[in-house]
C-alpha positions as CSV (number, residue, x, y, z in Angstrom):
1,M,32.2,91.7,125.5
2,K,30.5,88.5,127.4
3,W,33.1,88.5,130.7
4,T,31.8,85.4,132.9
5,P,33.2,84.2,136.1
6,E,33.3,80.3,133.9
7,L,35.0,82.2,131.0
8,R,37.8,83.7,133.9
9,D,38.2,80.5,135.2
10,F,38.8,78.7,132.2
11,I,41.4,81.2,130.9
12,Q,43.1,80.3,134.4
13,E,43.0,76.8,134.5
14,H,44.4,76.6,130.8
15,L,47.0,79.4,131.2
16,N,49.9,77.2,130.7
17,D,48.3,75.2,127.5
18,D,49.1,74.9,124.0
19,T,46.5,77.1,122.6
20,A,46.8,75.7,119.4
21,G,45.6,72.3,120.9
22,L,42.9,74.4,122.4
23,L,41.5,75.1,119.4
24,L,41.2,72.1,118.0
25,A,39.1,70.8,121.0
26,A,37.1,73.8,120.8
27,Q,33.7,71.5,120.9
28,R,34.8,69.9,124.1
29,Y,34.0,73.1,126.3
30,Q,30.3,74.1,125.5
31,G,29.2,77.7,126.8
32,I,32.8,78.4,126.6
33,D,34.0,81.5,123.5
34,V,37.3,79.4,123.2
35,P,38.8,81.7,120.3
36,F,38.3,85.0,122.6
37,A,39.7,82.5,125.7
38,V,42.8,81.7,123.5
39,E,43.0,85.6,122.5
40,Q,43.2,85.9,126.3
41,I,46.0,83.2,127.3
42,E,48.1,84.6,124.7
43,A,48.1,88.0,125.6
44,R,48.6,87.2,129.4
45,K,51.5,85.5,128.6
46,R,53.0,88.6,126.7
47,L,52.5,90.5,129.7
48,K,53.4,88.4,132.6
49,G,56.4,90.4,133.0
50,K,55.7,93.6,131.3
51,L,52.6,94.1,133.3
52,P,52.7,92.1,136.1
53,E,49.9,94.1,138.3
54,W,47.4,93.3,135.8
55,Y,48.5,89.6,134.8
56,E,48.0,88.5,138.5
57,N,44.5,90.7,138.5
58,V,42.3,87.9,136.9
59,E,39.5,90.1,136.4
60,L,41.2,92.2,133.9
61,V,40.4,91.6,130.3
62,M,43.4,91.8,127.9
63,G,43.0,93.7,124.3
64,G,44.5,90.8,122.6
65,R,47.7,89.9,121.3
66,V,48.5,93.1,119.0
67,P,47.6,95.5,122.0
68,A,49.2,93.7,124.7
69,E,52.5,94.1,122.4
70,Q,52.3,97.3,121.8
71,C,51.0,98.5,125.4
72,S,53.7,100.0,127.6
73,S,54.8,98.1,130.4
74,E,53.8,99.1,134.3
75,V,57.4,100.4,134.7
76,T,57.6,103.0,131.8
77,A,53.8,103.8,132.4
78,R,54.6,104.7,136.0
79,Y,57.3,106.7,134.5
80,K,55.2,108.9,132.2
81,R,53.1,109.5,135.4
82,S,56.4,111.1,137.1
83,I,57.5,113.2,134.3
84,I,54.1,115.1,134.6
85,E,52.7,117.7,137.3
86,R,48.9,118.9,135.9
87,E,45.4,118.1,137.0
88,S,43.7,116.9,133.7
89,L,44.7,114.4,131.3
90,C,42.9,113.3,127.8
91,D,44.6,110.4,126.0
92,M,43.9,110.6,122.2
93,T,44.6,107.0,121.4
94,G,43.5,105.2,124.5
95,G,44.4,101.6,123.1
96,M,44.5,99.0,126.6
97,G,44.5,101.9,128.6
98,V,47.9,101.0,130.2
99,D,49.6,104.4,130.2
100,F,46.1,106.3,130.7
101,W,45.4,104.5,134.0
102,Y,49.0,104.9,135.4
103,M,49.0,108.6,134.3
104,S,45.5,109.8,135.5
105,E,46.7,108.5,138.8
106,G,45.9,111.7,141.6
107,M,44.3,113.8,138.6
108,K,41.1,115.6,138.9
109,R,39.8,114.9,135.3
110,A,40.8,112.3,133.1
111,I,39.3,111.3,129.8
112,Y,40.0,108.0,127.6
113,T,39.4,108.2,123.7
114,E,39.7,105.4,121.8
115,R,37.9,104.1,118.4
116,N,37.8,100.2,118.3
117,K,34.8,99.7,120.5
118,A,36.1,96.2,122.0
119,L,39.1,98.0,123.2
120,C,37.0,100.6,124.5
121,E,34.5,98.1,126.2
122,I,37.3,96.3,127.6
123,A,38.8,99.5,129.1
124,K,35.4,100.2,130.6
125,H,35.7,97.2,132.3
126,N,39.2,97.2,133.3
127,F,38.7,100.8,135.0
128,E,35.8,99.3,136.9
129,V,38.1,96.7,138.3
130,L,41.0,98.7,139.0
131,K,38.8,101.7,140.8
132,D,40.8,102.1,144.1
133,G,39.8,106.1,145.1
134,K,43.3,107.3,143.5
135,H,41.9,108.1,140.4
136,P,39.0,110.6,139.1
137,E,35.3,109.4,137.6
138,I,36.9,108.3,134.2
139,E,35.5,109.8,130.6
140,I,35.2,107.5,128.1
141,R,34.7,108.5,124.6
142,L,34.4,106.0,121.7
143,G,35.7,107.3,118.3
144,D,38.4,108.8,116.2
145,G,40.5,111.3,118.5
146,Q,40.9,113.4,115.3
147,K,37.2,113.7,114.2
148,L,36.1,114.0,117.9
149,P,36.4,117.8,119.6
150,I,39.5,118.1,121.3
151,P,38.7,118.7,124.7
152,S,40.6,121.8,126.7
153,V,42.9,120.2,129.3
154,D,46.1,120.1,130.7
155,I,47.9,117.3,129.0
156,I,46.9,115.4,125.9
157,Y,48.7,112.4,125.5
158,L,49.2,110.1,122.4
159,D,50.7,106.8,121.4
160,P,50.4,106.9,117.6
161,A,50.2,103.5,115.9
162,R,53.2,102.4,114.3
163,R,52.2,99.3,111.9
164,A,51.3,100.3,108.1
165,G,48.2,98.9,106.2
166,D,50.0,95.7,105.5
167,G,50.9,95.1,109.3
168,S,54.4,96.2,109.0
169,R,56.1,98.3,111.4
170,V,56.7,101.9,110.7
171,Y,58.8,104.3,112.4
172,A,58.4,107.6,110.8
173,M,56.2,110.3,112.6
174,E,54.8,110.9,109.3
175,D,53.8,107.2,108.6
176,C,52.2,106.6,111.8
177,E,48.4,107.0,112.9
178,P,47.6,109.6,113.7
179,N,50.0,111.9,112.2
180,I,51.3,114.1,115.1
181,V,53.2,116.3,112.6
182,E,49.9,117.4,110.7
183,W,48.2,117.4,114.0
184,Q,50.0,119.1,116.7
185,D,49.0,122.9,115.9
186,E,45.4,122.2,116.6
187,L,46.4,119.9,119.7
188,L,49.1,122.6,121.1
189,Q,46.2,125.1,121.1
190,K,43.9,123.0,123.3
191,A,46.2,121.7,125.8
192,K,49.0,123.2,128.0
193,M,51.3,120.0,127.2
194,V,51.3,117.4,124.4
195,L,53.4,114.4,125.5
196,V,53.9,111.7,122.3
197,K,55.1,108.3,123.0
198,L,57.3,107.5,119.8
199,S,59.2,104.6,118.3
200,P,62.7,104.0,120.2
201,M,63.7,103.7,116.4
202,V,62.6,107.4,115.2
203,D,65.2,110.0,114.3
204,L,65.8,112.8,117.2
205,T,67.1,115.2,114.9
206,N,64.0,114.3,112.6
207,V,61.6,114.8,115.6
208,L,63.2,118.6,116.6
209,R,63.1,119.6,112.9
210,K,59.3,118.5,112.6
211,L,57.8,119.1,116.1
212,K,56.9,122.6,117.8
213,N,58.0,123.7,121.0
214,V,59.5,120.4,122.1
215,T,60.6,121.4,125.9
216,D,62.1,117.7,126.4
217,I,62.9,114.4,125.1
218,Y,62.9,111.6,127.0
219,I,64.4,108.3,125.7
220,V,63.6,105.1,128.0
221,A,64.9,101.5,128.2
222,V,64.1,98.5,130.3
223,R,67.3,96.0,131.0
224,N,69.3,97.9,128.7
225,E,66.7,97.8,125.6
226,C,65.4,101.1,124.6
227,K,61.7,100.8,124.3
228,E,60.3,104.3,123.6
229,V,61.0,107.9,123.2
230,L,58.9,110.4,124.5
231,V,58.5,113.8,123.6
232,K,56.8,116.9,125.4
233,Q,55.4,119.9,123.8
234,A,54.5,123.1,125.5
235,H,51.3,125.1,124.7
236,A,51.9,126.9,121.3
237,L,53.7,129.8,121.3
238,G,53.5,130.9,117.7
239,E,56.8,130.0,117.0
240,F,59.6,127.0,117.4
241,L,61.5,127.3,120.9
242,H,65.2,126.6,120.3
243,A,66.4,123.6,120.2
244,E,69.1,124.0,122.3
245,C,66.9,124.7,124.8
246,V,65.7,121.0,125.0
247,Q,66.7,118.9,128.0
248,I,67.1,115.1,126.6
249,H,66.7,112.6,130.0
250,C,68.1,109.2,129.3
251,V,66.5,106.4,131.7
252,D,67.6,102.9,131.9
253,F,65.3,100.2,134.2
254,L,67.8,97.6,134.8
255,A,67.2,94.6,136.9
256,D,69.2,95.9,140.4
257,K,69.6,99.7,139.8
258,T,67.8,102.3,137.6
259,I,70.4,104.2,135.4
260,E,69.4,107.9,135.0
261,D,70.9,111.0,132.9
262,S,69.6,114.5,132.0
263,Y,71.6,116.9,129.7
264,N,70.9,120.1,127.6
265,L,71.0,119.6,124.0
266,S,73.1,122.6,123.8
267,D,76.0,120.3,125.8
268,V,75.9,118.0,122.7
269,T,79.1,118.5,120.8
270,E,81.5,116.3,118.1
271,I,84.1,113.9,119.6
272,T,87.2,115.9,120.4
273,V,88.8,113.8,123.0
274,V,89.6,110.6,121.6
275,S,92.3,108.2,123.2
276,N,96.2,107.2,122.2
277,G,95.2,103.7,123.0
278,V,93.3,101.3,125.3
279,E,93.5,101.9,129.1
280,S,92.6,99.6,132.0
281,Y,89.1,100.4,132.2
282,L,86.3,100.4,129.2
283,Y,82.7,101.8,129.2
284,E,79.8,101.3,127.6
285,P,77.5,103.8,127.6
286,D,74.1,103.0,128.4
287,V,71.8,102.1,125.3
288,T,69.8,105.4,126.0
289,L,73.3,107.5,126.1
290,M,73.7,105.6,122.6
291,K,70.5,106.9,121.3
292,A,70.8,110.3,122.5
293,Q,74.4,110.2,121.0
294,A,75.7,112.0,124.0
295,F,79.3,111.1,123.4
296,G,80.7,114.3,123.6
297,S,79.0,115.4,126.7
298,L,79.9,112.1,128.7
299,C,83.9,112.8,127.6
300,R,83.5,116.3,129.3
301,R,82.2,114.9,132.1
302,F,84.0,112.3,132.7
303,P,87.5,111.6,132.6
304,V,87.0,109.1,129.6
305,Y,88.4,109.2,126.0
306,Q,86.4,107.6,123.2
307,L,88.4,104.9,121.1
308,D,88.0,106.4,118.0
309,Y,85.7,109.1,116.6
310,E,83.4,106.4,115.6
311,T,83.6,103.6,118.2
312,H,81.3,104.4,120.6
313,L,83.3,103.0,123.4
314,M,85.4,105.0,126.3
315,T,88.2,103.9,128.0
316,S,89.9,105.1,131.1
317,D,92.9,104.2,133.8
318,D,90.5,105.6,136.0
319,F,87.7,103.1,137.7
320,I,84.6,105.7,137.5
321,A,82.0,104.0,139.7
322,D,79.1,106.3,138.7
323,F,79.8,106.3,134.9
324,P,76.0,105.8,132.9
325,G,76.7,102.4,131.6
326,R,78.6,99.3,132.0
327,I,82.2,99.4,133.1
328,F,84.8,96.5,132.3
329,E,88.3,95.8,133.3
330,V,90.6,94.9,130.3
331,K,92.5,92.0,130.6
332,E,94.1,91.7,127.4
333,Q,94.4,93.3,124.1
334,I,94.5,91.2,121.0
335,P,96.0,92.6,117.6
336,F,92.7,91.6,114.9
337,S,94.1,88.9,112.4
338,S,92.5,86.0,110.6
339,K,95.4,84.0,112.2
340,V,94.4,85.1,115.8
341,L,91.0,84.2,115.1
342,K,92.1,80.4,114.2
343,R,93.4,79.9,117.9
344,L,91.1,81.9,119.6
345,K,88.5,79.3,120.6
346,K,91.3,77.3,122.3
347,E,92.3,80.2,124.2
348,I,88.9,81.6,125.3
349,P,86.2,78.8,124.7
350,Q,83.4,81.1,126.2
351,A,82.6,84.5,126.3
352,N,79.9,87.5,125.8
353,I,80.8,88.7,122.6
354,A,80.1,92.8,121.0
355,T,81.5,94.6,118.3
356,R,81.2,98.5,118.0
357,N,83.0,100.3,114.9
358,F,84.5,96.7,113.7
359,L,85.2,94.6,110.7
360,L,82.9,91.9,111.6
361,S,79.5,92.0,113.4
362,A,78.8,90.0,116.6
363,D,77.6,87.1,115.1
364,E,80.4,87.1,112.6
365,L,83.1,87.3,115.2
366,R,81.2,84.4,117.0
367,K,80.9,82.3,113.7
368,R,84.6,82.9,112.7
369,T,86.1,82.3,116.4
370,G,83.8,79.2,117.6
371,I,83.5,81.0,121.0
372,R,80.6,79.8,123.0
373,D,78.1,82.7,124.3
374,G,78.2,83.4,127.7
375,G,80.3,83.1,130.5
376,N,82.0,86.1,132.8
377,L,84.2,86.9,130.1
378,Y,83.7,89.8,127.5
379,L,85.5,90.0,123.8
380,F,84.6,93.4,122.0
381,G,86.0,94.0,118.5
382,A,86.4,97.5,117.9
383,K,88.3,100.0,115.8
384,V,91.1,102.0,118.0
385,K,92.3,105.5,116.8
386,D,95.7,104.4,115.3
387,M,95.7,100.8,116.0
388,G,92.8,99.4,113.5
389,D,90.7,96.8,114.5
390,V,91.5,95.2,117.9
391,L,89.8,92.5,119.9
392,L,89.5,93.3,124.2
393,L,89.2,90.7,126.4
394,C,87.2,92.5,129.8
395,Q,85.3,91.5,132.4
396,K,83.4,93.3,135.0
397,P,85.7,94.8,137.8
398,L,85.3,92.9,141.2
């Protein structure tokens, strides 16, 4: 990697340019590795909102478009640091080093491992640029973590690659690289704790069935979009811990606040509380709670009732300000029919549309009604117990 002040300045000067045009005009820029510069520009564009601290530091080198897409955001990386309380860390799948950098703050020992030589060189450069006195002297290992000796540390962290050989995305743990299911025994013998970052699409039931000694699962979202699932495993005890002991943590970093909710897996039960109709307020659980399927727990902890057994919206006559999710005031209940759809556009020219356990998808409902997207109104299509498919016109409480 030949990082020079001239290359740095070129990237900053052309940060908002059309990169295809830059490549076509590459011969005009003598002494500049234009393809590399374009790769840096594209990577920085992807990181502007995701990793603002790194984006603003012009001396940092980005790992390329794909690593920039796959790396954690600043807010989720900082969150990982908040859930570990140990003194030594080894990241076995270092990548761009974002998680590693934030997680190693305050550690006494930190080991970065990466098999890609270019990423390893970039990480070494960046760690020198970022050096701030809050991190230990970083040990950098170039090589496949599965072939190198596993160090004895407090925490081993892994972010398995979720792309197949043909570039397509994979979600199952066994399809990722490395395969944590096969490797876990060896890792748990070396570390007091293993923390694994998994796809937000992973099946939690499958995780609990195949990973040993799971103590905590963290479902992490940013602005109501689920970004990752973190699984914490304790040092090998020879047997699986009881699944009922697992603590589920849900956190969503919204623009104006953070929603956090935790519960024990043993508290999860089937939905038994279903409404007899739609009441004054509609409650939509946060996306992390949707992922955790914590509907029974919500109905027990709050005076809310689910609209139907498979309709994951709740209702109540009470306004519950601390409900972990979005709250709407129900303005009108509209029985669903083709006749109603035809006249709905005149009555509701604009609304945000969503569906839950409904005959049509949100896109189909929008197309059938012709309602424009946006505005202050919300139209939910949902199946309600003893009522069938219903349209609920709502607005945010004042």
